[in-house]
N, C-alpha and C positions, 0 to 999 in steps of 0.2 A: 504494500500500500504506500503510494507516494505521498509526500507532504508538500504543499505549496501555500503561499500566503494568500489571504483574502485580497481581492483587487482593491487598489487605492480608491477611496471614496465610499467603500462599503460602510454601512451605518455602524457596524460593530467595531471596526478598527482592529479586529483580532488578527493574529498571525500564527502560522504554523498549524492551521487546522487540517486534519487528515482529509484526504479526498472524499471519503464517505461522508464526512461532516459537511464538506462543501457542497456535496450533492443535495443534502438536506436544505442548505441555504438556497440553492438554485430552485428547488422544487416548491418550497412553501413561503418564501419571502413575499409578502404582499397579499397573501390569501387570508382574508379576514376570518374565515371559518376555522382556520387552523392556528393553534398556538404552538410555536416552535422555538426551541432554544438549544444551545450547545453549552455544556459545562465541562470545564477541565477537571482533572482528577483531584485537584485541591479544593473543588467545590465552587470555584469562581466561574461566573458566566462569561463565555467567550463570544457569544452571539445570541441575539433574541430578535424575533420578528415583531412587527407592529402589533399583531394580535396578542402576543404574550405580554409585551410592554403595557398595552392598554389595560390588560387585566389588573396591572399593578398601579395604574394611574400615572405611568411614566412614559418617557420616550425610550426607544431601544438603546441609545447611547448611555442612558442613565442606569441601565441594567448591567451592562458589561463591566466586569471587574468586581462585581458585588457577589455576595453569597446569599443563600436562602435566609440566613440569620439576619442579614441586613435589609431584606426585602419583605419578609413575612413575619407575622406575630410569632412569638417564641414557640408556642405549642405546635403551630402548623409547621414552622421551620424544622423542628425536631422530627416530626413525622416524615417530611419530605427528605431530609438528610438521611434518615434511616433507610428509606426506600432506595435512595440513590446508592448508598453504601452496599446494599444487598446485591444490586445489579453489578456494581463495579467489582465486588469481591467474588461473586459466583460466575459472572459472565453470562448468566441466564437472563435473557431479555424479559421485561415486563410487557405483556401484550394484551391489548384490548381491555385494559382496566377501566371500569366505569367509575368516575369520581365526580363529586359535586364541587364545583368551583365557585367561589364567592369573589366577585370583582370589586374593584376599588370603590365603586359607587353603591355597593351593597346588593347589586343584582346577582342572582344565582342562576346557574345553568349546569347541565350535565355534559361532560366531555368524556370521550373514549381516549384513554392515554396509553401510549407505548413508550418504553425507554429501552435503549440498547447501548452496550459498551462500544466505544471506539478505540482502536489501537493505531499506533503510528507505524512508520515503515519498518521499524526495528521489532515490531510485535509487542511493544510495551503499551500498557494501558494509558490512553490519552485523556479519556473522559467519557462523557455521555451525550447522546442525542436524544432529545425528548420531543414528542409530538402529541398534541391533544386535538381531537376533532370534535366540533360542536355536534352533540347528539342529534339535533334537529336536521343538520346537514347530512349526518350519517344515515338517518332513516329515509331511504328513498321511497318512491312510489311503490316499490315491491314490498315494502314493509308497512303498508297502510294498516293492516290488521294490528300489528304490534303498536303502531302509533295510536290507534284507537284505544287499545288496552291502557296505554299510559294516560291518555286523556280521561278515561272513565275512572281510573283509580285515583287520579288527582282530584277529581270532582267529589269523591266520597272516600277519602283516604282512611277513615276510621272503620270502615266496613270490614268484616272478616272474610276477605276474598278467598275463593277457592279456585284451583286451576281449571276445573271444568267451566266455571263461570267466565273466567278470563278467555278461555279458548273460544267460547261461544261468541264473545264480543269481537274476537278477531276473525270469526268465521273459519276457524281451524279446529282440528281435533286436538286434544290435550298433548299428544305426542308431537304433532306438527308445531304447536306453539312452543313446546319445550325446545325442539331443535332450532327453531327460528330465533328464539330469545338467546340461546347459548351461542349460536353462530354470529349473531349481530352484536350482542352486548356482552357476551361471556358470562351471562347470568342465567339462572333458572328463573321461571316466572315468579316463584315464591320470593326469591332474593330480590327481584326487581320491585316487588311490592314493598319490601322492607326499605329499599333505597328511596322510593317515592314517599314513604312515611317520614324518613329522615329529612327529605327535602321540605316537606310541610312543617316539620318541627323547626327547621332553621328559620322559616318565615315567622313562626309564632314567637320564637326566642327573640328575634330582632324587633318585631312590631308590637309585642304585648308584654305585660308584666306578669303574665300567668306563671304559676309555679311550674317547676319541671315535672312534677307529678301530674298536674292537670294537663300539661302539654302531651305527656306520654299517653294518657288516656284518650285525649282528643285524636291523636294520630294512630290509634289502634294497637299500641304496644301492650303486651300482657301486663307488665309492671314497669316501674322506673328502672329497675336493674337491667331488664331486657333492653329498655330504651337506651340507657347509657352504653351498653355493650355495642349495640348496633350503630349508634351515633359515632362512637370512637372508631369503629371499624371503617366507616365511610370517610370521616373527616380527620381522623387521627387525634382528636381531642375530645374531652368529655363535654356534655351540654353546658355544664357550669362554666368550664374554661372558655367555651365558645362565647357564652353570654358576656363574660368579662372582657374578652378581646373586642367584641363588637361595640361595647360601651366605652 
């Protein structure tokens, strides 16, 4: 794998990016539905596209050279750094990970994220390439049934949804829905419902003063312990920590 410098005038100003990383730059720079970035092995950003920078309320050049600890609240930064370290250490890419992203202006959205390790021409670990795709863009017309399921669950998130009900909404058999959800989102239908409950919980945490117990019940969680577990799994922080960060 050869190494060359980013062309002069590139917004990142980074140098020595492996060819595979430059391919990422060429493919996704300027595509608003994609959040793209390259991180060096020391955790510092070497490049970020406009979509990624806007998520942080910054310009791309303001991201380069910084670490997650400098750009995200502490609890989120710890979660992201742990995920990065796992990919760098094992070499196993993170593929099709569905995550809830909170933008600088408080808007939330689902993104399908993948991370892979980059190596230089000597075979040494250089860093990471990270891409996140807006779920709404990811769901094409061929996924209309799955999109309908998502809309219906959002409209009545506290309901005890069962897979046959979800399949009927999608006009699919339960097995067909299972295959489609796993292929498209990397999740089972049941896990997708949990993700959408967390999404609704985020909105309530930000916009209301309701207790976490009340929010857990409103969102259809069995109890507050289950709510906390699922919330941490999706966002990397507890509901209480998230409320403190947002405030």
